[in-house]
N, C-alpha and C positions, 0 to 999 in steps of 0.2 A: 948147151944150156943146162944148167943144173936142174935137176928134176925136183918138183914140189913134194916135200914130204908129207904124207897124210898125217892127220891129227891123231894123237895117241887116245886110245880108249882107256877109260878108267876102270880098273878091275876092282870090284867089290872086295873088300877085305876088312880086316879089323880097323878100327878107328885109330887115327894117329894121336900120338900123345901131344897134348897142348905144350908140353914143355919142349919136346924135340922138334915137331912139326915136320920133319922130313924123315929121310932114311937114316939108318944108323950111321952115327958119326957125321952127319951133315948138319951143320948149324942152321937154326930158323932165322929167316931174315927179320930184321927189326921192323915191327909194325909202324905204319906211318900215322901219325895222330890226325884224326878227322873230327874237328869240333862240330861240324855241321850234321853229321850222322850219329845218332845215338846207337850205343851198343846194344845189339839185339840179345836178349837173354837166351841162354842155351836152352834148347828143347829138352823137356823132360823125356827120359827114356821110358819106353814102355817095355812089355815082356819081349824078350828076344833081342833087347838092345835097340829096338826101333823107336823114333821120336813119338811122344803122347800128343795127340791134337789138342788144341786150346779150346776150352768150353766156355761160353758166355753165361752169366748168372741168370736164373729164372726171373721173369718180370712179374709173376703172380703176387708175391709179397708186397711189391711196390704198388701194385694196382689195388690190393686189398687196402693199403694204408690210405691211399688217395680216396677210395671209395668211402672209407670210414669217416675221413674228414668232411667229405662232401655231404655224407648223411648227417653228420652232426650239425653242420651249417644249415642245411635244409631243416633239420628238426628244430633248430633255435628259431628259423623264420616261421615255422609253422606254430610252435609254441607262442611266439610274439603275436602272431596273426590271431590266434585263438583268444589271446588275453585282450587284444584290442577290439576284435569284432564279437566276441562272446561274453567273456567273463567280465570285462570292465568297459563293455560297449556304452553303458549308460553314463559312466563317468566322462569318457572321452567325448561323447555326444554332447554332454552338458557343457564341457570346456569349448567345444566348437560353437555351440549356440551362443554361449556368453560373449564370445567374440563377434558373432555374426548378428545376433539379435540385441536390440535396445529396448528397455522398458522404462517407462516413466509414469509418474502419477498424474491423473487428471483431477485437479483441484476442484472440489465441490463448490458451488457458488453459495456464498454466505447469505443467510437470510437477512432480509431488511428489518430495520427497526423504524417504526413509524409513530407519529403522535395519535391521538384519539381520532383524528379526522382522516387518517391514511396518508398524511404528508411524511415524505421520507425524512428521517433524521440521521440515518446511517444506511448507506447502500454499497453495492459493490459494482466495480466497472472492470471491463476486460483489461488484462495486463499480461505481461511475458516474463517468465523466469528465463534469463539468458544463461545458457549452459554451454558446455564444450566437452569434446572427446579428446583428452590429452594425447591419446595415440596418434591422432592425425596431425599433431604438431612436431612429431619426431622427424629428423632429417630424411629417414626413408620414405615416410608418407607425404610429408609436405614439400619434399625436394628443396627445402631451404635449411641451412645449418642453424639459423637462430630464429626459427618461426615463432616460438613462445614470446620472444622479446619483441619482434616485429608487430605480432598480433596485439600484445599488450599496449604498445605505443599507439596503436590505432583506436583501441577500445576505451582506454582510460578516460579521454576527455568526453566521450559519449556517455559512458556509465557514471562518471564522477567517482571513480575508483583510483586507488593508488596503483601506479604502473608496475611497480615491483610485486605487489601482492598478486596482481593478475598474472604476470609472468611465472611466478611460483605455482600458481593454480594449474596454468597451462602446461607446466613441466612435470606434473605429478604422474606417478606410476599407476595410473587407473584408466578407466574407460569413460569416467563421468565425473564432472565437477561443476559447481554452480558459480558463475561469475558475478550475477547481480539478480536480486529478486524483485518481483512486482514492477517491472519497468513499463512505461506507457507504450502504447502502440507506436507512437512517434519516434521513440527511441529504437524500438526494433525495426522500423522502416529504415532508419539511418543505417543500422548495421546491415540489413538486407541489401540495400543499395551498394554498400561497400563490398559485400560478399560477391554480388553480381559483377562488379567492376573487376575484382581480382580474378574471378573465375574466367571471365572473357580474356583477360591478359594472359593467364596461364595456358589457356587453350591455344591462343595465337602463338605463344612462345614455343609450346610443344610442336605445334604444326611446322614451325621453322627450325625444328631439330633441337631446341633447347630443352631443359629439364621440365619446364611447365610448373614452376613453384607457385603454390597457392597457400598463403599463410592464414587464410580465414575459412578454409573449407571445414574446418572442425568446430566452428561456432554455430550453435543450434539454439533453439528456443522451446519452451514448453508453456502452453497457454495456462494462464491462471486468472486470478481476479485481484483487484486492489480495493481495499476498504477506503471509501471517502465519506466525508460529512458535509453535505450540501450547504449547511447553515453555519459552517465554521465553528465558533466556540459556543454557540447555542446549545444549551443543556449538556455540555461537555462533561460536567461533573457527574451527571446521571449516566450518560451513555458509556463513558470510559474510552477505551482505544483498543486497537489490534496491534499486536507486536510484529516483529520482522518475520516471524514463522507463521503468521496468519492466524494466530490464536488470540483470544481476548486477553488483554493485559491488564484491564481495570474496568471498574464499573459494571454495568449490565452486560457488556461485551464478555467479561470474564465470568460473570455469575450465570449467564445463559449460554455459554460458549458450546456445550454439548448439543444444545438444541439449535443454535444458530449455524454451526459449521457444516452440518450435513455429513455425507459420507463420501470420501474420495474415491475416484475411480481408477483404473489402470489401462494402459495400452502397450502392446508389445509388437514390434515389427522388425523385419529383417532389413540390414542396411549394408551398403557398400560404399566406402570412401565418404561416410557421413551422410549419404543420401538414401532414402527408402527404396526398396526393391519392391515394386507393385506386385510383381508375379509371385513373390514368396509368401504373400498372405500376412495377415495380422490378426491379433485377437484384442478385444476390447471389452472392459467392464465399465459401463457408464457410471458416471458420478451421480449421486443423489443430492439435490439442492436442499440447503438448510431450511428451517423453519422461519417464516416471517413473524415477527413479534410486534403486537400493537401496544403502546403504552398508554397510561391514563393522562399523560401530559398533554396540555393544549398548547401547541407551538406559539400562538400569539400571546397568551398570558405568561408563558415562559420568557418571551422576548420582553415584555413589559417589566417583569420582576427583575430580570437580569439587567436591564438598563437602568432601573431606578436604584438598584443596590450598588452597581458599578459606579454611577455618578456620585452617590453619597460617600462611598468609601474614598473615592478620589478627593472629593471636597473636604472631608474630615481628615485626610491624611491618616486613615485608619489602617490596621493591619490586614483586616478582611471583614467580610460581612455575608450574610445569608438571608434569603427569603424563601419561605415555604407557603404555598397556597394549596388548600384542601377543600375538597367538596364535603360539606358537613354531614350530608345525608348518606353517603356511600363510602367515606373514607378515602376516595381515590385522590391521589396527588395530582394537582393540575399544573404545579410548577415547583421546581427546586432549584434555586438560582445561588450561585456562588460568586463572590468577587474578592481578588482577581480570579479570572478563569484561565483557560488555555484553549488552543486550537488543536484538536486531535489529528488534523490534516498535517501539522507541522510540529511534531513533537521535539524536534531538534532545538527549536527556539523557545520551548517551554521550560519553566522552572520546575525541576522534579519534585519540589515540596508542594507544589500546587496541582499535582495530577490526580489527587483523590477527590472525594466528595465531602467538603468540610461541613456541609449541613448535617451529615450523619457521622462524620468521623471526629469533629472537634467536640470536645466536652468542656464545659464552663459553668461557673455559678450563675444562675438565671437572674437572681435579684427579685424585684418586686412583682414580676409577672408570675412568680410561683405563689404569691399570696392568695391567688383565687382557690387553690387547693386547700389552703388553710381555712379560708372562709367557707368553702363547700363542707369541710368536716365539722366546723362549728355549727352551721345551720342544720346539716343532716343529723347531728347528734342532739339537736334541740336545746343547746346550752345558751343560744342567743338568737335574736331576729334581726333584720335589717335596722329596726328602730331602737335596738338595745343602746343605752347610753354608755359611752366609754370616755372616761376622763383620761386625757393624754398628757402627761407632764413633759417638760422640756428634756429631762434626763430620767432614766429609769435604771436602778441598780439591781442586777440579777447575777448571782453566782459571783465570779471574780471580775465582773465586767460592768462598765457603765455604758448603757445604750442610749443612742439618740436617733432623731429623724435626719433626713437629708438637709434640713435647715433648722436654725434655731428658732424657737417660737415660745410665746407664752403658753400657759396651759390651755390645750385645746378641749373643748367640749363637744365630742363627735358622736354621732350614732355609729353603729357597726358599719353602715353603708358609707358614712363619712370617713372611716378608717380606711376603707378600700379606695374611695375617690381620692383622698388626699395621700394615699400610700404611706400610711404612718407605720413605721417599724415598731414603735412602742405600743401603739393600739393593737397591732397583730399579735404581739407577745402576750399582752393582757387577755385577748380574746381567746387564743388557744390554750392559755393556762387553765381555762375552765373545762377542758376536755376530760379532765381526771381529778380525783381528789387529791393526788400528789403529782408532782411534776413528772415522775417516772411513768404513771398511769397515762398522763396526758401525752407523753412522748410515744408510747405504744399506740394510742388511738391515732395520732397524727400520722404515724409511720404506715399504719395499715391502709389509711386513705391515700397516701402518696404512692404506695405500691400499686393500689388498684388503678390510679391514673397512668401507670406504667413506668414510674420512676424507677431506676435500677434494673430495668430489663430492656432488651432490645425491642425495636419497634414491631417486629414481624415481617419486615422487608427482606430479611436474610441478605442484606447488602454487603459485599466484601469491605471488610475493614470497619464495619459499623461498631460503635462503642455503646455499651449499655449505660454508661455515665458511672458516677461514683456516688453511692448511697449506703452508708453504714447502717447496721442494725441499731435499734434504740438503746440497747445495753452498751453499745460501744460509742455513743455520743458523748463528747467532752462536755464540760460544764458550759462552755460558750455555745457549742452546737445546739444544745437543748432550746436555746433562745434565738439562735440566727437561722435555724432550718425553717421555722415558720415564715420567715420573710425572704427566703431564698438564698441564704449564704450557708456554706458548709455542706451543700450537696452540689452534684454536677450532672448535667445532662446535655443532649444535643439539640439541635434546632427542631428536628423532626419530632422529638419527644415533647418539646414545649408546644408546638403547634397541635399535636394530638390531645393535649390537656384541654385546649380551648374548643377543639372539635368535639370533645365529650360534653362539655357544657352546652354547647350550641345544638347538640343532637339530643337534648332532654336527658342528659346523665348517662347515655350509653356510648362506651367507647367503642369504635370500630377500628380494627387494625388497619393502618394505612396501606395502600396498595399502589404499585407502579406499572404493573403489567395487566392490561385489560383482557388480552386474549392472544391466541397464536394461530397462524394458518399454515398448514403443512405443505409439502411439495405437490400434493394432489389438489390443493385449493380448499381443503376442509378447514373451517374455522372452529376453533374451540375456545370458549370463554373461560376465563380464570375462575377458580373456585371462589365462592363467597367468603369474605374475610369473617374472622371471628368477632363476635359482639359481646361486650361485657357490661353489665349494669354496675355503674360506679356509684352514683347518687340518684335519688328519686327525681322524677320529672319535675315535681314541685320545687325541690331545692335548686335544680338547674334553671328552672324559670325565674326563680328570685335572684340567682346569681346574675343571670342576664340582665335584669333591670338594674342591679347594683353596678354592673359594668358599664350601663349606659350612662350612669352619673359621672364616670371617669372622663367621658368624652364630651357630655352635653352640659354638665353643671359648671358654673362659672368657677367654682372651687376645685374642679377636677383637674388632673395633670395631663389629660390627653386631648386637649381642645384642638390641636393641629390635625387630628384624625377625622374630624368632622366632615361629613359628606352630604351636601344639600340633597334633600328629597328621601334620604334613607336613614333609618334609625341604626345607630352604630353602637356596638358593645366592644369595649377594649380596656386594656391595661398597660400602663408603662412600667418600665424597669431600668433601674440603674445600679449595677452591682460592681463591687470591688472585683478586680480581676486578677487572677493568678498568672504571673508571667510563666509561660511554658518552659522557658529556658532556665530561668534562675529559681523558679519554684517559690517565689515570694509575691505578695500582693503589690501590684504595680498597674496603674491605669484602671480603665473602667470597661465594662460591657454595657452598652446602651441597647434597649429592646423595646418592642412594642408588639402586643398580641391582641387579637380580637375577631369578630365575626359580624356579618351583616347579611341582609337586614335583621336587626335584633328581634323584631317581632315575628319573623319567619326565616330563621337563619339558613343561608345556602352556602356561604362561602367563608372559610377561615383563612386569615393571613397572619403570618408571624415574621418578624423581622428582628435581626440582631446585628450589631457592628461591634468589632473588637478593637479596643484601644484607640478611639478617636483622639487625635492629638492637636486638631485645629478647630477652633469655635467650641460650641457647646458639646458636652458629653452626656446630657440628660437624654433618656430614651424618648420622652414625649416630644423633645425638640428636634432630634434628628432621625428618629425612627418613625415618629407619628406621620411626617410628610410622606415617607416611603410607603407606609401602610395605606395612606389615602390614595396616593397614585395607583398602587397595584390594585386595591379594592375597587376603585371607580373603573379601572379598565376591565377587570374581571366581571363585574356587575353588567357592564354594557355589552361585553363579549357573549356572555351567557344570557343576554336578554332578561335580566331579572327585573321585575317591576318594582317601582319605588314602594316604600312603606305606606300603609293606608291609614296609619294613625300616628298621633304624637306620642313621644315617650312618657312613661309613667315616671314623674320625678319624685324621688324618694328623698326624705330629709337627710341633710348631711351633718348638721350640728343640732344642739339643743342649748337652751339657756339654763344656766345653773339655777337649781330650785324648781325647775319644772317637773 
């Protein structure tokens, strides 16, 4: 058996050449390619020809870089944390509170307006502002993709609002919007019932694994008040109305708004999903109720005046009319009625042109009711007496005009009392011409008296929109005005000014500024009476007494023009008026203004009544014929209401005419 040859030992020696690979002269076998095994790099030789060991790179630089990056990240977090919790803590806290807390205004209860007996003419009742949080209508919060549209469809018929407008409000990018103001408790109950039904349905759906969509969760309410007028259109011209913002929009509601509205309060509370969080607490500043205002108006007399003027305006097919009733001793306005009127509870159905107080805002030429001022000037200046003879022709030429009375007549032989009783324009021109040596001087004297009576000035009521009338200075009077102003044409006034003239005569020649507000009661129940009105002596008591007797002739004498104003048991002083009317649209004379003014009892005057009707187109247009009966109705009612005793004596009958040659 061949013996097994032992393995050869490799003797260390010089490295073989890569090119020869074997001994000298021996070729190196070709290397077999091996794609799976990478070629190992040749080891670097160290000193002495030995291979140098492979060394790995140091990890420290990499660790330093990673540490630096982590440090920078942590530093950024720390800086941001300091900014959020220290530097800008208040800002971020405020943002968080803004989203978590809701704040709304607590409307102050508006003060009542009552008549002189404490009967409510304007009061406030509980109401609700329907509001919403638009964020709760987003798909994320409501769990419904079209929550604003669904909610708007449900709310529109209840609120009486347009569905598209409501949907737009509910889609707003805010946390608060008002859907409808001052809704009744019944409206809120309907919405609340709907909310409850949808909330129950959402809870049931969520319990069954559904999304639990609730499209009404964001509908809220704020308690407020709504202004109501228990008597409808009664005294609407005086009271005015409250606008959609709860502020006075006209009349006394606007004039006394600051006093009536009080001070609103505020409440702030935490909420979640539109519901208050009781444990988070709340803050509240209570509202302070407005002041109650007591007027001088007597509700019953106001009703009688309003009914009488409304009936006559309708019967005469007139544009409008007014009645003013005043206490002669105090200047208090007991009634101020306008026709047509309006209902402040339903402004949508009212004519915008009729929302004011025409008795203070309309100005017109008064006509013959103004003659009492001319007679007062003549008597006070001492240029004539009630018995002075005045010969009145059928026509009188003055300046560039030919003047006449309301009827054609033969020459009248009248006393000054008769001039007033028969309401003669020509007789009045002749009488006032005696006030000065020249017509210019007479004009100045007459002007001074009319100004004392309040013509050309506001009444003192400070009522919104009140007109002072139109009254030029005497140097600016045209040729015709010098002769027309004495009988009430060529100047303009309002109904309250006209009533005040007769109150002055009835009060012994002392004018008292008219008043509408008697007093006020604040939120603490303290009553404060209004300041006493200003008093001005216009003519002497003697002149006023004489005028009162002359005015009785207008009503009681068979030749007087005011017989329809006669009241059994009472002595009545009054004056009729029929004036050419300036059309407010065209600015030319068209139609007539009929009027009647007076006071009773004439022997102890207590009440002044003034009535005017604009542009009567059916039946008579004379003041004595259509305003005399109104005066009688209103005056009779007022005398009975105030329990004024009848007159204790017969009227003093002054002569109306004289016989030529006497």
